[in-house]
C-alpha positions as CSV (number, residue, x, y, z in Angstrom):
1,X,6.4,1.8,-3.0
2,X,5.2,3.1,-6.6
3,X,7.5,0.7,-8.5
4,X,6.2,-2.0,-6.2
5,X,2.5,-1.0,-7.2
6,X,3.4,-1.0,-10.8
7,X,4.8,-4.6,-10.8
8,X,1.7,-5.7,-8.8
9,X,-1.9,-5.8,-8.7
10,X,-2.3,-5.0,-5.0
11,X,-4.3,-2.0,-4.1
12,X,-2.2,0.7,-1.9
13,X,-5.5,0.0,1.0
14,X,-4.2,-3.5,1.1
15,X,-0.6,-2.7,1.3
16,X,-1.2,-0.5,3.9
17,X,-3.3,-3.0,5.8
18,X,-0.8,-6.0,5.0
19,X,2.2,-3.9,6.5
20,X,0.1,-3.1,9.3
21,X,-1.1,-6.6,10.1
22,X,2.7,-7.6,9.4
23,X,4.3,-5.1,11.9
24,X,1.5,-4.8,14.4
25,X,4.1,-6.3,17.1
26,X,6.9,-3.9,16.2
27,X,4.6,-0.9,15.7
28,X,5.8,0.5,19.2
29,X,9.4,0.2,18.3
30,X,9.0,1.5,14.8
31,X,7.1,4.6,15.6
32,X,9.7,5.2,18.4
33,X,12.7,4.6,16.0
34,X,10.8,7.1,13.6
35,X,10.2,10.1,15.6
36,X,13.4,10.0,17.4
37,X,15.5,12.9,15.9
38,X,18.8,11.9,14.4
39,X,22.2,13.0,15.4
40,X,24.7,14.2,13.5
41,X,28.4,14.4,15.0
42,X,30.6,16.6,13.7
43,X,34.3,17.5,15.0
44,X,33.5,19.4,17.6
45,X,29.8,19.4,18.4
46,X,26.5,16.7,18.2
47,X,23.5,18.2,16.6
48,X,20.2,17.3,16.1
49,X,19.6,16.7,12.3
50,X,17.4,19.5,11.0
51,X,17.4,18.7,7.4
52,X,15.0,15.6,6.5
53,X,16.6,12.5,5.2
54,X,16.1,12.2,1.3
55,X,13.8,9.4,0.5
56,X,14.3,7.5,-2.5
57,X,10.0,7.9,-3.0
58,X,7.8,10.0,-1.7
59,X,6.6,9.1,1.7
60,X,3.1,8.5,1.9
61,X,0.4,10.3,3.7
62,X,-3.0,8.3,4.3
63,X,-6.1,9.6,3.1
64,X,-9.4,8.0,4.2
65,X,-10.8,7.2,0.6
66,X,-10.8,3.6,0.0
67,X,-10.7,2.6,3.7
68,X,-13.9,0.9,5.7
69,X,-14.7,2.9,8.6
70,X,-13.8,-0.4,10.7
71,X,-10.7,-0.3,9.4
72,X,-10.3,3.5,10.0
73,X,-11.4,2.8,13.7
74,X,-8.4,0.2,13.9
75,X,-5.9,2.5,12.5
76,X,-6.8,5.2,14.7
77,X,-6.8,2.8,17.7
78,X,-3.3,1.8,16.7
79,X,-2.3,5.8,16.5
80,X,-3.7,6.1,20.3
81,X,-2.5,2.9,21.4
82,X,1.3,3.2,20.1
83,X,1.4,7.1,20.6
84,X,2.0,7.9,16.6
85,X,1.9,11.4,16.0
86,X,-0.6,10.7,13.0
87,X,-2.3,8.1,10.8
88,X,0.4,8.9,8.0
89,X,3.4,8.2,10.5
90,X,1.9,4.7,11.9
91,X,1.6,3.9,7.9
92,X,4.8,5.1,7.3
93,X,6.7,3.3,10.1
94,X,4.8,0.1,9.1
95,X,5.3,0.5,5.4
96,X,9.0,0.9,5.8
97,X,9.4,-2.3,8.0
98,X,7.1,-4.4,5.6
99,X,8.2,-3.4,2.0
100,X,11.1,-4.4,0.5
101,X,14.0,-2.2,0.5
102,X,14.7,-2.7,-3.1
C-alpha cells in the first residue's frame, strides 16, 4: 500500500473509502476468511497456524484522523453488520481484496 501511495496522489483515507465501497458486497466473506484460523497439515497432525503470516508491507491500523464523523459511523456500522473484530480488520479485508497485489 505504501508503494501505491508513493506512485499516486490518492490519500490513505480515500484508498480506504474506495476499498470499502468496492468490496462492500464481498465484505462478509472477506471478513469470515480473514478471521478463520489457517491450518497446517504436517505428516502426523493438522494444526492451527499460530505464527502470523509475514506480510510484505505492514498491516494498516485505522485511526480516526482525517475521516469525517459520518464516514466513521458508516465504517462502524459495517463492523457491526458484518461482525468484523475491529475497524482495522474490516479495512484490512477490504484493502487486501481491492488493492493490486503487485
